[in-house]
Backbone atoms as SQL, in Angstrom:
CREATE TABLE atoms (id INTEGER PRIMARY KEY, chain TEXT, resi INTEGER, resn TEXT, atom TEXT, x REAL, y REAL, z REAL);
INSERT INTO atoms VALUES
  (1, 'A', 1, 'PRO', 'N', 15.278, 22.598, 11.116),
  (2, 'A', 1, 'PRO', 'CA', 16.529, 22.401, 11.825),
  (3, 'A', 1, 'PRO', 'C', 17.064, 20.981, 11.629),
  (4, 'A', 2, 'ALA', 'N', 18.360, 20.838, 11.716),
  (5, 'A', 2, 'ALA', 'CA', 19.015, 19.553, 11.478),
  (6, 'A', 2, 'ALA', 'C', 18.564, 18.479, 12.465),
  (7, 'A', 3, 'HIS', 'N', 18.436, 18.834, 13.752),
  (8, 'A', 3, 'HIS', 'CA', 18.042, 17.829, 14.739),
  (9, 'A', 3, 'HIS', 'C', 16.630, 17.304, 14.472),
  (10, 'A', 4, 'PHE', 'N', 15.761, 18.156, 13.958),
  (11, 'A', 4, 'PHE', 'CA', 14.400, 17.757, 13.621),
  (12, 'A', 4, 'PHE', 'C', 14.422, 16.762, 12.453),
  (13, 'A', 5, 'CYS', 'N', 15.240, 17.056, 11.450),
  (14, 'A', 5, 'CYS', 'CA', 15.367, 16.159, 10.297),
  (15, 'A', 5, 'CYS', 'C', 15.937, 14.809, 10.707),
  (16, 'A', 6, 'GLU', 'N', 16.913, 14.822, 11.608),
  (17, 'A', 6, 'GLU', 'CA', 17.501, 13.565, 12.086),
  (18, 'A', 6, 'GLU', 'C', 16.457, 12.721, 12.807),
  (19, 'A', 7, 'ARG', 'N', 15.622, 13.375, 13.612),
  (20, 'A', 7, 'ARG', 'CA', 14.567, 12.661, 14.346),
  (21, 'A', 7, 'ARG', 'C', 13.572, 12.017, 13.385),
  (22, 'A', 8, 'LEU', 'N', 13.130, 12.801, 12.388),
  (23, 'A', 8, 'LEU', 'CA', 12.177, 12.276, 11.412),
  (24, 'A', 8, 'LEU', 'C', 12.799, 11.165, 10.577),
  (25, 'A', 9, 'SER', 'N', 14.082, 11.288, 10.267),
  (26, 'A', 9, 'SER', 'CA', 14.779, 10.256, 9.512),
  (27, 'A', 9, 'SER', 'C', 14.791, 8.947, 10.283),
  (28, 'A', 10, 'ALA', 'N', 15.005, 9.028, 11.591),
  (29, 'A', 10, 'ALA', 'CA', 15.005, 7.817, 12.421),
  (30, 'A', 10, 'ALA', 'C', 13.629, 7.168, 12.418),
  (31, 'A', 11, 'LEU', 'N', 12.583, 7.961, 12.464),
  (32, 'A', 11, 'LEU', 'CA', 11.228, 7.411, 12.402),
  (33, 'A', 11, 'LEU', 'C', 11.003, 6.692, 11.086),
  (34, 'A', 12, 'HIS', 'N', 11.479, 7.289, 10.006),
  (35, 'A', 12, 'HIS', 'CA', 11.315, 6.685, 8.686),
  (36, 'A', 12, 'HIS', 'C', 12.095, 5.377, 8.593),
  (37, 'A', 13, 'ASP', 'N', 13.325, 5.380, 9.089),
  (38, 'A', 13, 'ASP', 'CA', 14.168, 4.193, 9.011),
  (39, 'A', 13, 'ASP', 'C', 13.630, 3.049, 9.862),
  (40, 'A', 14, 'ASP', 'N', 12.939, 3.372, 10.942),
  (41, 'A', 14, 'ASP', 'CA', 12.428, 2.361, 11.860),
  (42, 'A', 14, 'ASP', 'C', 10.953, 2.032, 11.599),
  (43, 'A', 15, 'ALA', 'N', 10.472, 2.314, 10.400),
  (44, 'A', 15, 'ALA', 'CA', 9.067, 2.091, 10.079),
  (45, 'A', 15, 'ALA', 'C', 8.722, 0.609, 10.204),
  (46, 'A', 16, 'TYR', 'N', 7.513, 0.362, 10.623),
  (47, 'A', 16, 'TYR', 'CA', 6.990, -0.991, 10.800),
  (48, 'A', 16, 'TYR', 'C', 6.904, -1.699, 9.455),
  (49, 'A', 17, 'VAL', 'N', 7.356, -2.949, 9.393),
  (50, 'A', 17, 'VAL', 'CA', 7.229, -3.777, 8.191),
  (51, 'A', 17, 'VAL', 'C', 6.347, -4.966, 8.566),
  (52, 'A', 18, 'HIS', 'N', 5.208, -5.078, 7.860),
  (53, 'A', 18, 'HIS', 'CA', 4.324, -6.203, 8.184),
  (54, 'A', 18, 'HIS', 'C', 4.755, -7.465, 7.425),
  (55, 'A', 19, 'SER', 'N', 4.145, -8.581, 7.778),
  (56, 'A', 19, 'SER', 'CA', 4.542, -9.881, 7.244),
  (57, 'A', 19, 'SER', 'C', 4.071, -10.075, 5.800),
  (58, 'A', 20, 'TRP', 'N', 4.758, -10.988, 5.108),
  (59, 'A', 20, 'TRP', 'CA', 4.338, -11.349, 3.751),
  (60, 'A', 20, 'TRP', 'C', 2.971, -12.032, 3.802),
  (61, 'A', 21, 'ASP', 'N', 2.687, -12.782, 4.860),
  (62, 'A', 21, 'ASP', 'CA', 1.385, -13.439, 4.989),
  (63, 'A', 21, 'ASP', 'C', 0.249, -12.419, 4.923),
  (64, 'A', 22, 'HIS', 'N', 0.433, -11.286, 5.617),
  (65, 'A', 22, 'HIS', 'CA', -0.594, -10.237, 5.578),
  (66, 'A', 22, 'HIS', 'C', -0.712, -9.673, 4.161),
  (67, 'A', 23, 'THR', 'N', 0.425, -9.413, 3.526),
  (68, 'A', 23, 'THR', 'CA', 0.404, -8.872, 2.161),
  (69, 'A', 23, 'THR', 'C', -0.318, -9.830, 1.226),
  (70, 'A', 24, 'GLU', 'N', 0.030, -11.098, 1.298),
  (71, 'A', 24, 'GLU', 'CA', -0.600, -12.071, 0.410),
  (72, 'A', 24, 'GLU', 'C', -2.107, -12.164, 0.652),
  (73, 'A', 25, 'GLN', 'N', -2.518, -12.100, 1.919),
  (74, 'A', 25, 'GLN', 'CA', -3.947, -12.119, 2.245),
  (75, 'A', 25, 'GLN', 'C', -4.657, -10.918, 1.612),
  (76, 'A', 26, 'MET', 'N', -4.032, -9.746, 1.680),
  (77, 'A', 26, 'MET', 'CA', -4.625, -8.546, 1.095),
  (78, 'A', 26, 'MET', 'C', -4.671, -8.627, -0.438),
  (79, 'A', 27, 'LEU', 'N', -3.629, -9.198, -1.042),
  (80, 'A', 27, 'LEU', 'CA', -3.629, -9.375, -2.497),
  (81, 'A', 27, 'LEU', 'C', -4.753, -10.308, -2.930),
  (82, 'A', 28, 'ILE', 'N', -4.958, -11.375, -2.184),
  (83, 'A', 28, 'ILE', 'CA', -6.040, -12.316, -2.502),
  (84, 'A', 28, 'ILE', 'C', -7.399, -11.652, -2.334),
  (85, 'A', 29, 'GLU', 'N', -7.567, -10.855, -1.268),
  (86, 'A', 29, 'GLU', 'CA', -8.839, -10.141, -1.081),
  (87, 'A', 29, 'GLU', 'C', -9.104, -9.165, -2.221),
  (88, 'A', 30, 'ALA', 'N', -8.056, -8.501, -2.698),
  (89, 'A', 30, 'ALA', 'CA', -8.228, -7.483, -3.731),
  (90, 'A', 30, 'ALA', 'C', -8.330, -8.067, -5.142),
  (91, 'A', 31, 'PHE', 'N', -7.543, -9.111, -5.436),
  (92, 'A', 31, 'PHE', 'CA', -7.431, -9.592, -6.816),
  (93, 'A', 31, 'PHE', 'C', -7.841, -11.041, -7.019),
  (94, 'A', 32, 'GLY', 'N', -8.193, -11.745, -5.954),
  (95, 'A', 32, 'GLY', 'CA', -8.580, -13.147, -6.069),
  (96, 'A', 32, 'GLY', 'C', -7.399, -14.081, -5.873),
  (97, 'A', 33, 'THR', 'N', -7.730, -15.366, -5.687),
  (98, 'A', 33, 'THR', 'CA', -6.694, -16.347, -5.373),
  (99, 'A', 33, 'THR', 'C', -5.735, -16.597, -6.535),
  (100, 'A', 34, 'GLU', 'N', -6.145, -16.281, -7.746),
  (101, 'A', 34, 'GLU', 'CA', -5.290, -16.536, -8.916),
  (102, 'A', 34, 'GLU', 'C', -4.640, -15.262, -9.437),
  (103, 'A', 35, 'TYR', 'N', -4.313, -14.341, -8.528),
  (104, 'A', 35, 'TYR', 'CA', -3.733, -13.069, -8.980),
  (105, 'A', 35, 'TYR', 'C', -2.432, -13.272, -9.753),
  (106, 'A', 36, 'GLU', 'N', -1.620, -14.255, -9.358),
  (107, 'A', 36, 'GLU', 'CA', -0.369, -14.500, -10.088),
  (108, 'A', 36, 'GLU', 'C', -0.651, -15.083, -11.466),
  (109, 'A', 37, 'LYS', 'N', -1.584, -16.012, -11.528),
  (110, 'A', 37, 'LYS', 'CA', -1.959, -16.624, -12.809),
  (111, 'A', 37, 'LYS', 'C', -2.541, -15.572, -13.761),
  (112, 'A', 38, 'ASN', 'N', -3.187, -14.557, -13.183),
  (113, 'A', 38, 'ASN', 'CA', -3.792, -13.488, -13.987),
  (114, 'A', 38, 'ASN', 'C', -2.815, -12.363, -14.324),
  (115, 'A', 39, 'GLY', 'N', -1.550, -12.515, -13.951),
  (116, 'A', 39, 'GLY', 'CA', -0.546, -11.574, -14.430),
  (117, 'A', 39, 'GLY', 'C', 0.122, -10.683, -13.407),
  (118, 'A', 40, 'LEU', 'N', -0.309, -10.716, -12.149),
  (119, 'A', 40, 'LEU', 'CA', 0.311, -9.864, -11.133),
  (120, 'A', 40, 'LEU', 'C', 1.340, -10.667, -10.358),
  (121, 'A', 41, 'VAL', 'N', 2.590, -10.248, -10.434),
  (122, 'A', 41, 'VAL', 'CA', 3.669, -10.927, -9.726),
  (123, 'A', 41, 'VAL', 'C', 4.282, -9.942, -8.735),
  (124, 'A', 42, 'VAL', 'N', 4.290, -10.339, -7.468),
  (125, 'A', 42, 'VAL', 'CA', 4.846, -9.520, -6.406),
  (126, 'A', 42, 'VAL', 'C', 5.882, -10.366, -5.675),
  (127, 'A', 43, 'ASN', 'N', 7.100, -9.883, -5.610),
  (128, 'A', 43, 'ASN', 'CA', 8.157, -10.608, -4.922),
  (129, 'A', 43, 'ASN', 'C', 8.235, -10.114, -3.486),
  (130, 'A', 44, 'PRO', 'N', 8.114, -11.025, -2.507),
  (131, 'A', 44, 'PRO', 'CA', 8.131, -10.594, -1.104),
  (132, 'A', 44, 'PRO', 'C', 9.431, -9.909, -0.687),
  (133, 'A', 45, 'ASP', 'N', 10.497, -10.131, -1.433),
  (134, 'A', 45, 'ASP', 'CA', 11.785, -9.523, -1.091),
  (135, 'A', 45, 'ASP', 'C', 11.981, -8.145, -1.716),
  (136, 'A', 46, 'HIS', 'N', 11.038, -7.695, -2.524),
  (137, 'A', 46, 'HIS', 'CA', 11.171, -6.411, -3.218),
  (138, 'A', 46, 'HIS', 'C', 10.333, -5.321, -2.569),
  (139, 'A', 47, 'ILE', 'N', 10.560, -5.074, -1.276),
  (140, 'A', 47, 'ILE', 'CA', 9.871, -3.990, -0.584),
  (141, 'A', 47, 'ILE', 'C', 10.583, -2.689, -0.937),
  (142, 'A', 48, 'ILE', 'N', 9.852, -1.765, -1.532),
  (143, 'A', 48, 'ILE', 'CA', 10.416, -0.456, -1.868),
  (144, 'A', 48, 'ILE', 'C', 10.540, 0.393, -0.615),
  (145, 'A', 49, 'GLY', 'N', 9.522, 0.327, 0.228),
  (146, 'A', 49, 'GLY', 'CA', 9.544, 1.104, 1.458),
  (147, 'A', 49, 'GLY', 'C', 8.352, 0.783, 2.324),
  (148, 'A', 50, 'SER', 'N', 8.434, 1.231, 3.573),
  (149, 'A', 50, 'SER', 'CA', 7.351, 1.022, 4.522),
  (150, 'A', 50, 'SER', 'C', 7.199, 2.286, 5.350),
  (151, 'A', 51, 'GLY', 'N', 5.962, 2.717, 5.508),
  (152, 'A', 51, 'GLY', 'CA', 5.697, 3.928, 6.270),
  (153, 'A', 51, 'GLY', 'C', 4.756, 3.651, 7.419),
  (154, 'A', 52, 'SER', 'N', 4.156, 4.693, 7.921),
  (155, 'A', 52, 'SER', 'CA', 3.295, 4.556, 9.090),
  (156, 'A', 52, 'SER', 'C', 1.980, 3.843, 8.774),
  (157, 'A', 53, 'ALA', 'N', 1.524, 3.896, 7.522),
  (158, 'A', 53, 'ALA', 'CA', 0.228, 3.318, 7.185),
  (159, 'A', 53, 'ALA', 'C', 0.310, 2.121, 6.245),
  (160, 'A', 54, 'ALA', 'N', 1.385, 2.012, 5.471),
  (161, 'A', 54, 'ALA', 'CA', 1.442, 0.969, 4.450),
  (162, 'A', 54, 'ALA', 'C', 2.885, 0.678, 4.060),
  (163, 'A', 55, 'GLN', 'N', 3.036, -0.400, 3.296),
  (164, 'A', 55, 'GLN', 'CA', 4.330, -0.647, 2.680),
  (165, 'A', 55, 'GLN', 'C', 4.107, -0.894, 1.197),
  (166, 'A', 56, 'VAL', 'N', 5.159, -0.652, 0.432),
  (167, 'A', 56, 'VAL', 'CA', 5.063, -0.689, -1.018),
  (168, 'A', 56, 'VAL', 'C', 6.032, -1.734, -1.559),
  (169, 'A', 57, 'TYR', 'N', 5.515, -2.563, -2.454),
  (170, 'A', 57, 'TYR', 'CA', 6.300, -3.596, -3.116),
  (171, 'A', 57, 'TYR', 'C', 6.476, -3.246, -4.591),
  (172, 'A', 58, 'ARG', 'N', 7.583, -3.721, -5.141),
  (173, 'A', 58, 'ARG', 'CA', 7.802, -3.652, -6.592),
  (174, 'A', 58, 'ARG', 'C', 7.242, -4.938, -7.179),
  (175, 'A', 59, 'GLY', 'N', 6.544, -4.814, -8.288),
  (176, 'A', 59, 'GLY', 'CA', 5.980, -5.993, -8.937),
  (177, 'A', 59, 'GLY', 'C', 5.879, -5.793, -10.424),
  (178, 'A', 60, 'THR', 'N', 5.326, -6.782, -11.088),
  (179, 'A', 60, 'THR', 'CA', 5.073, -6.670, -12.526),
  (180, 'A', 60, 'THR', 'C', 3.636, -7.092, -12.805),
  (181, 'A', 61, 'LEU', 'N', 3.065, -6.502, -13.832),
  (182, 'A', 61, 'LEU', 'CA', 1.716, -6.827, -14.271),
  (183, 'A', 61, 'LEU', 'C', 1.782, -7.143, -15.756),
  (184, 'A', 62, 'THR', 'N', 1.360, -8.349, -16.112),
  (185, 'A', 62, 'THR', 'CA', 1.356, -8.772, -17.506),
  (186, 'A', 62, 'THR', 'C', -0.087, -8.802, -17.996),
  (187, 'A', 63, 'LEU', 'N', -0.330, -8.068, -19.070),
  (188, 'A', 63, 'LEU', 'CA', -1.667, -7.974, -19.653),
  (189, 'A', 63, 'LEU', 'C', -1.622, -8.392, -21.111),
  (190, 'A', 64, 'LYS', 'N', -2.725, -8.904, -21.591),
  (191, 'A', 64, 'LYS', 'CA', -2.836, -9.194, -23.023),
  (192, 'A', 64, 'LYS', 'C', -3.309, -7.924, -23.714),
  (193, 'A', 65, 'GLU', 'N', -2.533, -7.495, -24.684),
  (194, 'A', 65, 'GLU', 'CA', -2.878, -6.288, -25.428),
  (195, 'A', 65, 'GLU', 'C', -3.415, -6.696, -26.784),
  (196, 'A', 66, 'LYS', 'N', -4.588, -6.189, -27.116),
  (197, 'A', 66, 'LYS', 'CA', -5.196, -6.530, -28.398),
  (198, 'A', 66, 'LYS', 'C', -4.423, -5.874, -29.536),
  (199, 'A', 67, 'SER', 'N', -4.417, -6.549, -30.649),
  (200, 'A', 67, 'SER', 'CA', -3.777, -6.013, -31.842),
  (201, 'A', 67, 'SER', 'C', -4.565, -4.797, -32.315),
  (202, 'A', 68, 'LYS', 'N', -3.862, -3.823, -32.871),
  (203, 'A', 68, 'LYS', 'CA', -4.537, -2.631, -33.384),
  (204, 'A', 68, 'LYS', 'C', -5.338, -2.951, -34.641),
  (205, 'A', 69, 'ASN', 'N', -4.947, -4.006, -35.333),
  (206, 'A', 69, 'ASN', 'CA', -5.666, -4.442, -36.514),
  (207, 'A', 69, 'ASN', 'C', -6.728, -5.437, -36.070),
  (208, 'A', 70, 'LEU', 'N', -7.986, -5.137, -36.311),
  (209, 'A', 70, 'LEU', 'CA', -9.079, -5.976, -35.833),
  (210, 'A', 70, 'LEU', 'C', -9.118, -7.352, -36.480),
  (211, 'A', 71, 'TYR', 'N', -8.573, -7.476, -37.688),
  (212, 'A', 71, 'TYR', 'CA', -8.689, -8.729, -38.425),
  (213, 'A', 71, 'TYR', 'C', -7.461, -9.620, -38.329),
  (214, 'A', 72, 'TYR', 'N', -6.306, -9.033, -38.058),
  (215, 'A', 72, 'TYR', 'CA', -5.071, -9.811, -38.037),
  (216, 'A', 72, 'TYR', 'C', -4.371, -9.638, -36.701),
  (217, 'A', 73, 'GLY', 'N', -3.609, -10.600, -36.367),
  (218, 'A', 73, 'GLY', 'CA', -2.744, -10.478, -35.197),
  (219, 'A', 73, 'GLY', 'C', -3.366, -11.051, -33.941),
  (220, 'A', 74, 'GLU', 'N', -2.564, -11.755, -33.233),
  (221, 'A', 74, 'GLU', 'CA', -2.945, -12.323, -31.951),
  (222, 'A', 74, 'GLU', 'C', -2.639, -11.311, -30.849),
  (223, 'A', 75, 'PRO', 'N', -3.384, -11.386, -29.750),
  (224, 'A', 75, 'PRO', 'CA', -3.034, -10.517, -28.617),
  (225, 'A', 75, 'PRO', 'C', -1.620, -10.847, -28.142),
  (226, 'A', 76, 'LYS', 'N', -0.889, -9.832, -27.746),
  (227, 'A', 76, 'LYS', 'CA', 0.456, -10.080, -27.231),
  (228, 'A', 76, 'LYS', 'C', 0.502, -9.677, -25.766),
  (229, 'A', 77, 'ASN', 'N', 1.410, -10.312, -25.065),
  (230, 'A', 77, 'ASN', 'CA', 1.576, -9.994, -23.652),
  (231, 'A', 77, 'ASN', 'C', 2.427, -8.740, -23.505),
  (232, 'A', 78, 'VAL', 'N', 1.975, -7.846, -22.653),
  (233, 'A', 78, 'VAL', 'CA', 2.719, -6.635, -22.337),
  (234, 'A', 78, 'VAL', 'C', 2.941, -6.632, -20.825),
  (235, 'A', 79, 'THR', 'N', 4.203, -6.559, -20.419),
  (236, 'A', 79, 'THR', 'CA', 4.544, -6.568, -19.006),
  (237, 'A', 79, 'THR', 'C', 5.002, -5.189, -18.578),
  (238, 'A', 80, 'LYS', 'N', 4.440, -4.719, -17.483),
  (239, 'A', 80, 'LYS', 'CA', 4.778, -3.393, -16.959),
  (240, 'A', 80, 'LYS', 'C', 5.204, -3.512, -15.508),
  (241, 'A', 81, 'ASP', 'N', 6.164, -2.679, -15.128),
  (242, 'A', 81, 'ASP', 'CA', 6.543, -2.583, -13.727),
  (243, 'A', 81, 'ASP', 'C', 5.459, -1.813, -12.982),
  (244, 'A', 82, 'VAL', 'N', 5.106, -2.291, -11.805),
  (245, 'A', 82, 'VAL', 'CA', 4.069, -1.639, -10.995),
  (246, 'A', 82, 'VAL', 'C', 4.523, -1.545, -9.541),
  (247, 'A', 83, 'ALA', 'N', 3.913, -0.638, -8.821),
  (248, 'A', 83, 'ALA', 'CA', 4.106, -0.532, -7.380),
  (249, 'A', 83, 'ALA', 'C', 2.801, -0.959, -6.721),
  (250, 'A', 84, 'ILE', 'N', 2.914, -1.806, -5.721),
  (251, 'A', 84, 'ILE', 'CA', 1.741, -2.305, -5.017),
  (252, 'A', 84, 'ILE', 'C', 1.816, -1.827, -3.566),
  (253, 'A', 85, 'LYS', 'N', 0.836, -1.024, -3.180),
  (254, 'A', 85, 'LYS', 'CA', 0.797, -0.475, -1.820),
  (255, 'A', 85, 'LYS', 'C', -0.196, -1.289, -1.000),
  (256, 'A', 86, 'VAL', 'N', 0.268, -1.807, 0.139),
  (257, 'A', 86, 'VAL', 'CA', -0.563, -2.645, 1.007),
  (258, 'A', 86, 'VAL', 'C', -0.632, -1.992, 2.381),
  (259, 'A', 87, 'LEU', 'N', -1.853, -1.713, 2.828),
  (260, 'A', 87, 'LEU', 'CA', -2.032, -1.112, 4.150),
  (261, 'A', 87, 'LEU', 'C', -1.596, -2.081, 5.245),
  (262, 'A', 88, 'HIS', 'N', -1.031, -1.533, 6.313),
  (263, 'A', 88, 'HIS', 'CA', -0.641, -2.342, 7.459),
  (264, 'A', 88, 'HIS', 'C', -1.886, -2.910, 8.137),
  (265, 'A', 89, 'PRO', 'N', -1.733, -4.054, 8.840),
  (266, 'A', 89, 'PRO', 'CA', -2.876, -4.608, 9.577),
  (267, 'A', 89, 'PRO', 'C', -3.399, -3.594, 10.600),
  (268, 'A', 90, 'SER', 'N', -4.679, -3.541, 10.741),
  (269, 'A', 90, 'SER', 'CA', -5.356, -2.711, 11.751),
  (270, 'A', 90, 'SER', 'C', -5.197, -1.210, 11.535),
  (271, 'A', 91, 'ILE', 'N', -4.704, -0.765, 10.387),
  (272, 'A', 91, 'ILE', 'CA', -4.507, 0.674, 10.186),
  (273, 'A', 91, 'ILE', 'C', -5.844, 1.415, 10.215),
  (274, 'A', 92, 'ARG', 'N', -6.885, 0.787, 9.698),
  (275, 'A', 92, 'ARG', 'CA', -8.202, 1.439, 9.709),
  (276, 'A', 92, 'ARG', 'C', -8.653, 1.724, 11.137),
  (277, 'A', 93, 'LEU', 'N', -8.483, 0.743, 12.024),
  (278, 'A', 93, 'LEU', 'CA', -8.872, 0.928, 13.424),
  (279, 'A', 93, 'LEU', 'C', -8.046, 2.030, 14.087),
  (280, 'A', 94, 'LEU', 'N', -6.760, 2.078, 13.784),
  (281, 'A', 94, 'LEU', 'CA', -5.897, 3.108, 14.368),
  (282, 'A', 94, 'LEU', 'C', -6.302, 4.505, 13.903),
  (283, 'A', 95, 'VAL', 'N', -6.614, 4.643, 12.625),
  (284, 'A', 95, 'VAL', 'CA', -7.028, 5.949, 12.101),
  (285, 'A', 95, 'VAL', 'C', -8.370, 6.356, 12.702),
  (286, 'A', 96, 'GLU', 'N', -9.307, 5.426, 12.781),
  (287, 'A', 96, 'GLU', 'CA', -10.613, 5.728, 13.389),
  (288, 'A', 96, 'GLU', 'C', -10.448, 6.143, 14.842),
  (289, 'A', 97, 'ARG', 'N', -9.575, 5.449, 15.580),
  (290, 'A', 97, 'ARG', 'CA', -9.316, 5.802, 16.979),
  (291, 'A', 97, 'ARG', 'C', -8.739, 7.210, 17.087),
  (292, 'A', 98, 'ASP', 'N', -7.765, 7.517, 16.229),
  (293, 'A', 98, 'ASP', 'CA', -7.150, 8.844, 16.249),
  (294, 'A', 98, 'ASP', 'C', -8.160, 9.947, 15.928),
  (295, 'A', 99, 'LEU', 'N', -9.037, 9.694, 14.942),
  (296, 'A', 99, 'LEU', 'CA', -10.056, 10.684, 14.593),
  (297, 'A', 99, 'LEU', 'C', -11.047, 10.889, 15.737),
  (298, 'A', 100, 'LEU', 'N', -11.426, 9.808, 16.395),
  (299, 'A', 100, 'LEU', 'CA', -12.330, 9.913, 17.545),
  (300, 'A', 100, 'LEU', 'C', -11.671, 10.721, 18.662),
  (301, 'A', 101, 'LEU', 'N', -10.420, 10.449, 18.926),
  (302, 'A', 101, 'LEU', 'CA', -9.687, 11.181, 19.954),
  (303, 'A', 101, 'LEU', 'C', -9.607, 12.675, 19.615),
  (304, 'A', 102, 'MET', 'N', -9.294, 12.986, 18.365),
  (305, 'A', 102, 'MET', 'CA', -9.211, 14.396, 17.956),
  (306, 'A', 102, 'MET', 'C', -10.568, 15.083, 18.061),
  (307, 'A', 103, 'THR', 'N', -11.646, 14.362, 17.724),
  (308, 'A', 103, 'THR', 'CA', -12.998, 14.924, 17.823),
  (309, 'A', 103, 'THR', 'C', -13.342, 15.233, 19.271),
  (310, 'A', 104, 'ARG', 'N', -12.989, 14.325, 20.163),
  (311, 'A', 104, 'ARG', 'CA', -13.289, 14.544, 21.589),
  (312, 'A', 104, 'ARG', 'C', -12.466, 15.696, 22.157),
  (313, 'A', 105, 'VAL', 'N', -11.205, 15.774, 21.804),
  (314, 'A', 105, 'VAL', 'CA', -10.365, 16.878, 22.283),
  (315, 'A', 105, 'VAL', 'C', -10.878, 18.201, 21.736),
  (316, 'A', 106, 'ALA', 'N', -11.259, 18.216, 20.444),
  (317, 'A', 106, 'ALA', 'CA', -11.813, 19.442, 19.858),
  (318, 'A', 106, 'ALA', 'C', -13.093, 19.847, 20.566),
  (319, 'A', 107, 'GLY', 'N', -13.952, 18.877, 20.899),
  (320, 'A', 107, 'GLY', 'CA', -15.186, 19.164, 21.629),
  (321, 'A', 107, 'GLY', 'C', -14.905, 19.726, 23.010),
  (322, 'A', 108, 'LEU', 'N', -13.908, 19.169, 23.671),
  (323, 'A', 108, 'LEU', 'CA', -13.515, 19.644, 24.994),
  (324, 'A', 108, 'LEU', 'C', -13.009, 21.087, 24.904),
  (325, 'A', 109, 'ILE', 'N', -12.156, 21.350, 23.951),
  (326, 'A', 109, 'ILE', 'CA', -11.618, 22.717, 23.774),
  (327, 'A', 109, 'ILE', 'C', -12.735, 23.687, 23.437),
  (328, 'A', 110, 'ASP', 'N', -13.662, 23.229, 22.595),
  (329, 'A', 110, 'ASP', 'CA', -14.775, 24.095, 22.193),
  (330, 'A', 110, 'ASP', 'C', -15.689, 24.428, 23.380),
  (331, 'A', 111, 'SER', 'N', -15.755, 23.546, 24.359),
  (332, 'A', 111, 'SER', 'CA', -16.629, 23.798, 25.509),
  (333, 'A', 111, 'SER', 'C', -16.017, 24.743, 26.551),
  (334, 'A', 112, 'LEU', 'N', -14.715, 25.018, 26.428),
  (335, 'A', 112, 'LEU', 'CA', -14.064, 25.917, 27.381),
  (336, 'A', 112, 'LEU', 'C', -14.524, 27.352, 27.150),
  (337, 'A', 113, 'PRO', 'N', -14.735, 28.089, 28.225),
  (338, 'A', 113, 'PRO', 'CA', -15.201, 29.485, 28.079),
  (339, 'A', 113, 'PRO', 'C', -14.024, 30.428, 27.769),
  (340, 'A', 114, 'PHE', 'N', -13.899, 30.814, 26.534),
  (341, 'A', 114, 'PHE', 'CA', -12.855, 31.778, 26.136),
  (342, 'A', 114, 'PHE', 'C', -13.467, 33.099, 25.812);
């Protein structure tokens, strides 16, 4: 129904956006402090989207590609567009809490005499 779609659209539009500081901390944990020097560039202003669990950034990854000829040719840089998905702070705790709650409710329902 249309009203249901409108409601879900509002949830999507109002999705939580976490700070660049959190994103940068996660990038450093995943790729090390020299992630930019090693070829991964993420612009804090290029957020593709943000959902209930994570947000996605547009970035580029530059890699050295070896020459197909083993004897000639220097490695060349190849740059590719990439999407970087970063989980929101505390999402793991929220998911664990939700799973615990669902387990307890399921246990309660299972104990009812039907």
